[in-house]
Residue, then its C-alpha position, 0 to 999 in steps of 0.5 A: m624296491i623297499s623304497a617304493f613302500i615308503p613313499f617319501l623315501g621312494t622319491v629320494v633313493p632311486f635318484f641315488v641308484i640312477w646316479r651310481n648306475h653305470k652304462n657298463h653293467t649289464l642290466h643298465k636299462i632295466i635298473l633305469l626303467i625300474s628306477i623311473v617306475i618307482i619314482l612315479f609310483s612313489l610320487y603318486s603315492s606321496y600325493i595320495i598321503i598328502n592329499d588325505t592329510l592336508f587337503m581333504p581330511g575324512t570326517t569322523t563322527v562319534q556317536k555315543i552307544k546307549 
């Protein structure tokens, strides 16, 4: 869950969770579903950060106060 708040980390950590998840766990399908949702959310958040930083940076104007 914490990896969803740190987008770049959230794209890697759920793959480890999916890898360590076994079919004999009682919540196998729910863990798989939550991991996929976190990966998608993290990819979207990473896209927003990269897009704002590299491709469409905001313009800042500085005005002198008299």
